[in-house]
C-alpha positions as CSV (number, residue, x, y, z in Angstrom):
1,M,7.1,-45.0,23.9
2,K,8.9,-44.7,20.5
3,K,5.7,-45.1,18.6
4,V,4.0,-42.3,20.5
5,R,7.0,-40.0,20.0
6,L,7.1,-40.9,16.3
7,L,3.3,-40.2,16.0
8,L,3.7,-36.8,17.8
9,V,6.6,-35.8,15.5
10,A,4.6,-36.8,12.5
11,I,1.5,-34.8,13.6
12,A,3.8,-31.8,14.4
13,M,5.4,-32.0,10.9
14,V,2.0,-32.2,9.2
15,M,0.7,-29.2,11.1
16,G,3.8,-27.3,10.5
17,F,3.7,-28.0,6.8
18,A,0.0,-26.9,6.7
19,I,0.8,-23.6,8.4
20,F,3.8,-23.1,6.1
21,V,1.9,-23.8,2.9
22,G,-0.8,-21.2,3.5
23,N,-4.0,-20.3,5.1
24,G,-6.3,-22.1,2.7
25,E,-6.8,-19.3,0.2
26,T,-7.0,-20.5,-3.4
27,V,-4.9,-18.6,-5.9
28,S,-5.9,-18.8,-9.6
29,A,-3.4,-18.4,-12.4
30,K,-6.3,-17.7,-14.8
31,S,-6.8,-14.0,-15.6
32,K,-10.2,-12.5,-15.2
33,T,-12.0,-11.0,-18.1
34,I,-12.2,-7.2,-18.6
35,P,-15.6,-5.7,-17.6
36,V,-18.0,-4.7,-20.4
37,S,-18.0,-1.0,-19.3
38,L,-14.3,-0.7,-20.2
39,R,-14.4,-2.6,-23.5
40,G,-14.2,-0.7,-26.8
41,K,-11.9,1.7,-28.7
42,W,-10.6,4.7,-26.8
43,S,-8.3,7.6,-27.7
44,T,-6.9,10.8,-26.2
45,H,-6.9,14.2,-27.8
46,K,-3.5,15.3,-29.2
47,D,-1.5,17.4,-26.8
48,K,0.6,20.4,-27.7
49,K,3.5,18.2,-28.9
50,G,1.2,16.1,-31.2
51,N,1.3,13.0,-28.9
52,S,-1.8,10.8,-28.5
53,E,-2.7,7.3,-27.3
54,Y,-5.1,4.7,-28.6
55,L,-6.6,1.9,-26.5
56,K,-8.5,-1.2,-27.8
57,I,-10.0,-3.2,-25.0
58,S,-11.8,-6.5,-25.6
59,K,-13.0,-9.3,-23.3
60,S,-9.5,-10.8,-22.8
61,A,-7.1,-8.4,-24.5
62,F,-5.8,-4.9,-24.1
63,Y,-4.0,-3.0,-26.9
64,N,-2.1,0.2,-26.3
65,A,-0.6,2.3,-29.0
66,T,1.3,5.6,-28.8
67,Y,1.3,8.1,-31.7
68,H,3.4,11.2,-32.4
69,K,2.0,13.5,-35.0
70,G,0.0,10.7,-36.5
71,K,2.7,8.1,-36.7
72,K,2.7,5.1,-34.4
73,T,5.8,5.1,-32.1
74,S,5.1,2.1,-29.9
75,Y,2.4,-0.5,-29.3
76,F,1.8,-3.4,-26.9
77,W,-0.7,-6.2,-26.5
78,Y,-1.7,-7.5,-23.1
79,R,-3.6,-10.8,-23.4
80,G,-5.6,-12.8,-20.8
81,S,-6.8,-16.3,-21.5
82,K,-5.9,-16.1,-25.2
83,S,-2.2,-16.1,-25.8
84,V,-0.3,-15.4,-29.0
85,A,3.5,-15.5,-29.1
86,S,4.9,-12.2,-30.1
87,T,7.6,-9.8,-28.9
88,H,4.9,-7.2,-28.1
89,T,2.5,-9.6,-26.2
90,F,2.3,-9.7,-22.4
91,P,0.0,-11.5,-19.9
92,L,-3.0,-9.6,-18.6
93,V,-4.7,-9.6,-15.2
94,S,-7.7,-7.4,-14.3
95,E,-9.1,-6.9,-10.8
96,K,-11.7,-4.6,-9.1
97,E,-10.2,-1.6,-7.2
98,R,-11.5,1.2,-5.1
99,S,-14.1,3.8,-6.1
100,G,-15.3,1.9,-9.2
101,Y,-11.8,1.7,-10.8
102,W,-10.5,-1.5,-12.4
103,G,-6.8,-2.4,-12.2
104,I,-5.5,-3.9,-15.4
105,S,-1.9,-5.1,-15.3
106,G,0.5,-6.8,-17.6
107,A,4.4,-7.0,-17.8
108,G,5.0,-4.3,-15.2
109,A,2.5,-1.9,-16.6
110,Y,-0.5,-1.0,-14.4
111,W,-3.6,0.8,-15.4
112,D,-6.3,2.2,-13.1
113,L,-9.3,2.6,-15.4
114,K,-12.9,3.8,-14.8
115,A,-15.7,4.3,-17.4
116,T,-17.8,7.3,-16.8
117,K,-19.6,10.2,-18.6
118,I,-18.5,13.8,-18.6
119,K,-19.9,17.0,-20.2
120,Y,-17.8,17.9,-23.3
121,K,-18.7,20.8,-25.6
122,G,-22.3,20.7,-24.2
123,H,-22.9,17.0,-24.6
124,K,-22.4,14.1,-22.2
125,V,-19.8,11.7,-23.7
126,K,-18.5,8.3,-22.6
127,V,-15.0,8.7,-21.1
128,L,-12.4,6.3,-19.7
129,K,-10.6,7.9,-16.8
130,R,-7.0,6.8,-15.9
131,V,-5.1,7.7,-12.8
132,L,-1.3,7.4,-12.9
133,Y,0.7,8.0,-9.8
134,G,4.0,9.7,-10.4
135,V,7.3,9.4,-8.5
136,A,6.2,11.9,-5.8
137,G,2.9,10.1,-5.3
138,Y,0.7,12.8,-6.9
139,P,-1.9,11.5,-9.3
140,N,-1.9,12.5,-12.9
141,R,-5.3,12.1,-14.5
142,Y,-5.9,11.2,-18.2
143,S,-9.1,10.9,-20.2
144,Y,-9.7,8.6,-23.1
145,Y,-12.7,9.3,-25.3
146,Y,-14.9,6.5,-26.8
147,K,-14.5,6.0,-30.5
148,K,-17.3,4.4,-32.5
């Protein structure tokens, strides 16, 4: 009788532990590479105050620099599989989102990006669209233009 009770308790513990641990989904700590359509050098046009942004996106890294009247004010590296120790380097994760957007995140920063073409001054140009949701939940849309 004690052996049966001990066996039942052991089975219940194993089943309880299996339920507690998870539902069998595997979680990978590796970051995914950034899609080819988003890779390249991108920049915004200067706004009325002289502010602009520059993005450099490669297979496993994302560089973001902010400029004010031509002078660099801040920059950050977000890196995936390759890691370099620096005060401005953060881990990078990319994942597919809705409507063709890609979510790229690193160190609390989150970017919804989508590569597309728009008509600009009579020509179709390659553009990287970004949607940034503000405090009230309304989307702000930014466009980065491809630099050769």
